[in-house]
N, C-alpha and C positions, 0 to 999 in steps of 0.2 A: 171379133171373128165368129163365124157361124157355130163351130163346134163348141167353143167355150160357152156361148150363150145357151146352146141346147143342153150341155152338161149341167150348167147351173140350174136351168129350169127343171130338168129331170131330178136333180138332187133336192130342190125345194119341194117338188111334188111328193117325193118319197118321204120327206120329213113330215109334211102336212097330212098326207093320206095314211101313211104307215104308222105315224106316231112314234118313231124311233130315230136315233141318231145314225147318220151314215158313218160306218166304221172308219173309213179313211178317205182323204181327198183323192180325186183323180190326179193324174200327172199335171194336167192343165190347171186344175185348181191349186195345186201346190205352187206352180210357177206364177200364178196370179196373186198369191198372198202378198199383201203389203207389209212393209217394215218401216220402222222409224229410227232416226239417228240425228246426230249433229245438233243437239240442243244448245241454244244460246240465250241465256237469260238477260233481260234488259238491265241497264245500270241501276235502275231503281228497284229491281226485283219484282216488278208487277206483271211483266209479260215474258213469254218465252217463244222463240222461233225454233222450229224443228223441221227436219227433212222427212218426207214420206216418199218411199220408192214404190212405183207401180210398174205394171207390165203393159207395154204397148205392142200388141201383136202386129199391127199394121206396119209400124216402123221397125219391128223386130229389135226392140230395145227395152232395157230396164231404165225407166226415166224417173227423175227426182223432182218433186215440187216442194216449195216452202209453205209451211203453215205457221200461223201465229195464234197463241192462246193467252187468255187472261188467267193469271195464276189464281186469283181469288175465286172466280166463278167456274173456271175450267172450260169456258166456252172458247171454241177455236174456229178459225175459218182459213181458207186457202189464200195465201198471200201472192203467189205467182201463178198466173194462168196461161202463160205462153207455152207453145209447143217445145218439145225437147226438155232439157234438164236445167234446173236452177238449184244451186247448192252453196255451201260454205258461207252462210250468212254471218255477218258481224254487225253489232250495234255500234254506232259512233259513241265515243266516250261521253258525250253530252246527252245521249239518248234521243236525239232528234232525227237521226237518219239510220237507214238499214242498207248495208251494201251486201252484194252477193255476186257469185260467178254464174254465168249462163252461156250455153252454146246455142241459144235461140237464134232465129233469123235476125241478123244485125240491122240496126237503124242508121248507123253512121256510114256515110259513103266511104268506100275503100276497105271495108272490113272483110277479112278473110272468112269464108264460110266454114261453119262447124267448129270454130275455135272458141274456147271459153274466154269471155271478156268480162270486165268489171262493170257492174250496174249499181245504181244507188236510187233509193226512193225515200220519201218522207215517212217517218215512223208512224204518223197519224193517218196515213193512207195517201194514195195518189199513184200516178204512173211512174214506172221505173225508167231511168235514163241511162243509156249506155255511155260509159266514160272512156273506154279504151277501144282501140282497133289494132292491137298488137299482131304482127304478122304470124307469130306462132302461138298466140293465145297467152293467157296468164297462168303461171304455175301456182302462185299464192300471193296473198296481200295482207296488209294490216293497217288499220286506222292509226293516224298519228294522235298523240294525246290532245292536240288542239281541235280535233274533229274537222280540220280544214285541209288535211293532206293525207295521202296514202303512201305506203311503201309497197312496191310491187316486185315480184320476181318473175322473170320471163326470159326466154331465149332471145338473143339479139336477131334482128332481121338478117337474112342471108346476105353476106357481103358481095360486092360487085365482082370480086375476083372469082368467087365460086360460080356466080351466074355466067361469067365469061367462059369458065372452064366447061360448064354444061353446054353452052352454045357451040363450043369447038369439039368436045369429045363425047357429049351425051352424058347420061347419068351413070355414075359409078362411085364407089367410096373406098377409101383406104382404111384397112382395119387398124384400130387404135390410133386413128388420126381423123381429120375432117370433122372435128368436134364442133357442135353448136353450144357455146358456153351460155350458162344461165347467169344473168346479171341482175343487180338491184337497180330499181328506178324509183323516183318519187313523182307524185302526181298531185296537183292542186285540185281540191274539191270545188266544182263550179257553184256559184251562187246566183240566185235570181236577181235580175235588175229591177229598176224602179217600177216597171210596168208588168212585172211578174213573169217575164220571158227568160228562161234559162239559156245562157249563152252557150256556144259551142265549147266542149271541154278543152282544157289545155293539153298540150302534148306532154307525155311523160319525160322527165329529166333523168338521164343516165347517170348513176352514181359510181358504178364499178366498171369502167371501160377496160378493154384489153383482153388478153388471153391467158392471164396469170392463174385464174381459178374459175370454178363454176359454183355458183351460190346455191345453198340448201335452205335451211331454216333461218329465221331472223326475227328480231323484235326491236321496238322503239325504246329509247331511254325515256325515263319519266318526264324529263324536261323537253323532249322532242328535238334535241340538238344532234343526237347520234343514233345510229342503228348498230346493234350487235348482230352478227350473222356467222353461220358456219359455211365453209367452202372447201372444196377438194380440188385437186389439180386439174381435173376434167370431169365431165358428167358420166363417164363410164362406170358401171357397177364395180368393176374390179379395182377402181381407184378409191373406193370408200374408205380404205385405211388412212388416206391422206387428209381426211376432213379435219379442219382446225377451226378455231374461233377467232374472229376479227371484229373490229369496230370501224365504222366510217363516219366522218363528220359531215353533216348535211350541207353546211355552208360552203365547204371547199373540196369535198370528196376525198379528203385525206383518209387513207386506209391504214390500219395498224393491226398486225397479228398479235394477239395477246395470249393465245394458247397454241402450243406446238408439240404434239406427241406423235409417236409412230403408229397410233391406232385411232379409230374414229372419235371425234369430239363433235357433239351436235346439240341442237335445241337450246340456244342461249336465252336466258331470261334475266332481266335486270332486277336488282333489289329495289324496294320502294323508294329508297333515298338516292338511288343511282350510283352508289359507290362500288357495288359489286355485281358480278354476273355469275349466275348459276348455269350449269350445263350438264349434259349427260356425257360420260366419258367411259372408254374402255381402259383408261389409265395405262396406256402403253402396252397392253396385253396383245400379243400378236395372234392369239387364238380367240379373237373377239366374236366369232360366230356362235360359240357355245359358253364362254365364260361370262360372269356377271358384269353388267354395266353398272356404273356408279354415278352419284351426283357429286359434282365438284363445284367449288366457288373460287373465283379469281377476282382481284381488284379490277375495276373497269378500266383503269389506266394502264393495266398490265402489272405483272408481278408473279409471285409464286402461287400456283393453284393449291387448294386444300381439298383433298378428297374426303368426303363425309360418309358416315353411316356404313363403315366397312362390314359391320355385322349383319346388315340387311341382306338376306340371301335370295334375292330375285332382281329382275331388271326393273328399274323405275321408268315410268312413262309420263308424258304430258305434264311437264313442269309448269307450275304457276307460283310466283313468289308474292305472298300476301303479307299483311302486317304482323302476323304471328309466326311466319315461317314459310317454308317451301312445301307446297302441296304437290303430291304426285300420285299416280295410280299404279297399281301393281297386282299381279296374280298371287294367290296363296292356295296352292293345290287347285281344286276346281272352283274356288271362289275368287272374286276380284273386288277391289274396293279402293277407298281413298285413304292416303296416309299423309302425315304432317311431319316434316323434318325441321328441327330446331337447328339452324346453321351455327349457332354459337356453341351449343352443347353437343351437337352431332347426334342427337337422339331422335328416334323415329317412333311415333305413336300412330295407331290406327284410329281413324275418325269413325267412331262407332255410331250406330243408330241411323245409318243412311237409309234403312228401310228396304234394302235389297242385298242379297248375298252375292250377286253377280252384277257389278255396276261398272260403268265406263263413261267416257266422254263428258267429263265434269266441266261446268261453266259457272262462274261466280258473279254475283252482283257487285256493284262498285264498293259497297261497304263490307264485302266478304261475309255477310251474314246469311245469304241465301245461295243455294247451289242447285243447278239443274243437271240432270244426267240421264243416261239410259240404263235401266235396271230390270232385273228379273230375279226370280228364285228358281229352285228346282221345279220342273214341270210347269213353268210359266213362260209366256211369250214376252219378249222384251218391250217395255213401254218407256215413255218419257216421264220423269218425276221431277218435282221441284219441292224443296223444303229448306228449313233452317239447317245450317251446318251441324251435323250430329243429331238432328231432330227428325221426327217422323215426317215423311214427305207426303205431298199430294200427287196423285196420279193424274197426269195431264192427258195422255192419249189412251185409246181403247182399241188398238188394232187386234188385240187378243180376242175381240168379239168374233173375228173370222173363224175361230175354232169352235164356236158354239154348236155348229151343226155336225161335229165330228166326235167320234169316240176315240180320243187321242191316246197313244201309247203312254206308258208310265216309265219314267227314268229314275234310276237310282245309282249312286256311286258304289262300286264293288271293289274289292281288294284281294290280291293274291300274292304268292311268292313266286318269283321267277326261278330259273334253273340254278342261278348262282346265289340265291337267297335274297335278292333285291325285292323290296316291296313295290308292287306295281298297282296302280289304280286304273279303273276304266268306268265307262258308263254302260250299264245294262238297261236295255229298252225292252219292256215286256208288254204284252196285251193287257188291257184294262181288266180282263177276266182271267188273268194268269192262274194256272192250276199247277202247283209244284209236283203233283202226282203224274202229270203228263210228260211226254218227251217231245221237245220242240226241235225243229231244225234251227241251226245257229248261223247267222251271217255276221262276219266280222268286217266293220267299216273303219278303215285306218286313216287318221288325219295326216296332213302333210307337215312340212317343216324342215327337219324333224322337230323344231321348237314350236310347233302348234300345240293345241290342247283342245280336248273335248270337255264340255261341261253339261250338267243335266238340265239345261234350258230347252224349251221347245222352239224350234225355228222351222221356217218353210223348207221343205226338202228340195235340194238341188243335187244334180248328178245321180243320186241314189234314192229310189222311192221307198224310204225306210218305213213310213207310216203304212204304206200299202202292204209291205211284206209282214209287218207285225200283225196287221189286221187279217192277213192270210194265214197266220199261225206260226210265225217265226219269232225267235228272239234275235236281238241285234246287240253286239258288243262293240263298243268304241274304246279301244285300249289307249291309255296315255303311256305308251311305251317309253323306255329309257331315251332321254334326249328331249322329252316333252317339256314345255315351259310350265312354271308354277311350282316346281318341286325342288328348286335350288340348283346351284352350280354343279354340285357333285353328281346329282342325278342326270343333269343335262350333259355331263361329260362321259357318261357310262358307255356311249356308243362310239367314242373316239377309238379309231383302229378296231372297231367292233361293229361297224354298220352291218345291217342285215343279219348277221349271226346273233348278236345280242337282241336285236329287235324281234327276230323270229322266236327266240326263246321266251321273250315277254308275251308275245301273242299266243304261242302254243300252250304256255303254262296257264294263261287266262282261259283258253278253251278247255284245257284239262280240268281246271278248277270248277268250271260250270258242269262239265260232264260228271265229275265226282259228286255233285249235288243231286244228280239223278234226274234232272229235267231236260237234258240235252241229248238229242239223237246223234251219237258220234259218227254215224254214217251219212249225215246230211249237214255238212259244214262247208261254208263258202267264205271267200275273202275278197275284198275290193278296197281301192283307195286311189287317190290322185296325188301326183308329185311324189313326195317321200312315201306316202301311203301306197302309191303305185309301185314304187321300188320294192317296198316290203312285200307287196302282193306278188311281184315278179320273183322275188326270192322264194316265196312260198311255192310258186309254180315249179321252180326248178329244184328246190331243195327237199320238198316234202311230198308224200302221197296221202297226207291226212285230210286233204280238202277235196271236195267233189267239183268245185268250180271256182274260178278266179277271174277277176276283172282288174286289169292293169291300166290305170289312167295316167298318161304322161309320166311313165315310170322309167327308172334307170335300169338297164340290164347289164351294162358293162361300164365300169368306172373309167376305164381307159378311153373308150369312145366318148363318154360324158366329159371327161376332163379336157379333151382336145377340142370339143365343140361348144361347150356351154359358155354363156356370157358371164358366169360367176365362178371362174376357176379357183379363187382363194378358198371357197367353201370346201372343195375336195382336198386341197393341200392341208387345211386345218384339221378336218375330221380324220383323214388317213395319215396325217403327219409325214407326208412324203409326196413326191411326184411319181408318176408311173415309171419314169426313167430311173429314179433312185431306188424304188422299192416295188418292183412289179408283183412280188408275192402278196403284199397286202391288198393290192388292187384286184388280184385274182381271188383271194380268199373272200372278199366282200362283194364280188360281182355275181349276180344270179346266173349269168351265162356259163360260169365255171362248172355249174352243177347240172347242165342241160341234159346229160344222159339219164338223170333221175326223173326227168319231167314226164308226168302222166296226166296232169290235171287240165281239163278243157279250159282254155284261156281266151278271154275277150280283151283286146287291146284298143284303147281310144286315145286320141291326141289331136291337138291343133297342128295344122301343117306348117305353121310359121313359128313354132315354139323355139325360143332361143334359150330358155332356162334349162329345160331338159331336151337335149337335141333329138330330133325326130329319128336319126339313124339308130338310136337305142331301141325304138319300137320296131323298126324294120329288122334289126338284128335278132330280137327276140322272136318275132313272127317267123322269120326264115328258119331259125334253129328249131322252133317247135314243129314247124311243118316238116322239116327234114327228119325229125324223130317221130313222126306219125301222131303227134298230139293234136287233138281238135283245137283250132285257133281261128279267130276272126279278128281282123284289124279294120278300124274305122278312123279315117282322117277327116277332121273338120276344117274345110278349106279356109285359109286366111286367118285362122285364130292362132294366138300365141299360147302361153302357158295356161291361162284360164280359158274355158269356153264360156263366154259371158253374154250371150244373146239368147233370148227365150226360145226361139225355134230350134236352135242347135242344142240348147239344154234339154229341150223336149226329146230330141233324138238321143242324147246321152242317156237320159233316164229310161226311155223305152228300150234302148239296146240292152241296158243292164237288167231291166225287168224281164225281157225276153230270155236272156241268157240264164239267169238264176231261176226263173220260173220253170225252165226246162230241166236244168241239171239238179236243182234242189227239190222242186215240187212235182217233177215228172210230166209237165205239160209239153205239148208239141213245140218244137223249136222253129219259129217262123224264119224263113230264109231272108226276109227283108221286112222293114217296117211298112205299115199300111198308111199310105198318104191320106190326108183329109180331102174329102170331096167337097169342094166349095159350091155353095148355091149360086146359080146364075143370077146376075142382076137383071131386074125387069125394067 
């Protein structure tokens, strides 16, 4: 794109001629910053594949490529060169092949356009071959232990009855019906023939026909004769409570349910000897949105499950069962790392020495002695690392080099007491030349969830141009308000029947604690956030006059409106412990719209027009109420987007709208009535 090229050249010229770092990236530079993830170490531990995400302005997409690196030398090269994205790489167990998913232009006749399909390529180099042409694409896959087969999860093709209905009546759908179930399939790996020509791939074999359930996560048994999987009654989000654990025999498709509880059970993983299956469970707790998940083990033939490590006070993630126990990842306040559970003793130990205080995405070599992961520390950009389990790692990627031309803000964990005495933490972001004798404007950026979390790592700005505001002379506070992940079940439960009210108390007490230190200008404080962060910002707009500007991103203004329209109704019932028909008072108490007569704060509202998670009527309701009460308000709908706005051009608009709003109300700059379009150079 012309503008991004010009901006980059100007920045480089400033660095070379001026001899100083550019304080902050432009919005386009922030959006163009690459990130890495999905590391997969080879079975022998010598190589690692990872994903690198880039920005494609022409296609208006964030696209992902696969790279491969030699662990010993650190040298890497791009593995996939096709247009669009390639991701979810997996090594075959024998290390000879690499599989991945891609939505690139298909090579198999009859392939649907734009749907992710399974590809495979030789590990020592060569062209990738498309293996599937599933009508609705591939949801997930896993190599079989023999390296000759795959398990796939995918929606079944549209049945003839549905096609006939559309021919007669046109397109429509019945709410809580007309489901497209996700099924398990197996696929044979094609092999080259005697003259080196790869035959046409085999058709996938359906393992779980019918409409009894919709498949989620799955894994092969060590001997390759069975697959364990989770499945719920249908693919609807509100049916997540019904997810249970099953096994299916490959030879005859015999399905057996081995875990049945009234709350979610997911992510089954076999023990190395195949006699047991570990899984993540809510252990029958009906309030599973905010209570702890657990690791449980059940005999693979079925039997009584055993819930382990009840004293571990956080959600376990990404199970992997190795020879010494069950590895899992978890948060610990603003840190995250690798843990090992002894299934016999039920004890958990932290795997120390990973070389990173904030680590995720762990992948192990076949002998379980090497591990690859994405890691960072405070004031660091996330990179891919490989090392011995518990040993100092080797840094594989260097995407943090993108920051060398900028004088990045400094992040630190701060702590304060909320109104009820609860200890709350947050991330305070300060200029590199911070002077505690000065008074700075303060911008509060609130994460979603509510079980999200902010950590002190550096990441490319999205939605809110944080680095630019800090370079302009502001402080930024990211509060991990009650309900945030990482602080245990009790803290996560503190906003039950207390949403908005308790959250606001955590935010305003954090603001007051910084004002008390003497370096915050109490008359220049703003707030913003998306999803739950947007809801808390909407609460601030209606409940308080302490803020000078607010930005509400996909935020809830009325829990009644939300409950009746959202695609995730159990969330509200669990947090408010009632329906609006049973307890309208709690819905009123926690709804920003209840306090609209107090509203005085200029408010920007942004949302995707097709958002099902937070219904768009909530934004319209807030906008109309603010307008009726004479409060300055601007509402922007991003056409066709759901809950996230996830394309670069529209993210550019989100960021520029926020910059325009807060630069006016916090920094006193003119308020532009509209964004300025980019003037494209004419092609010659």
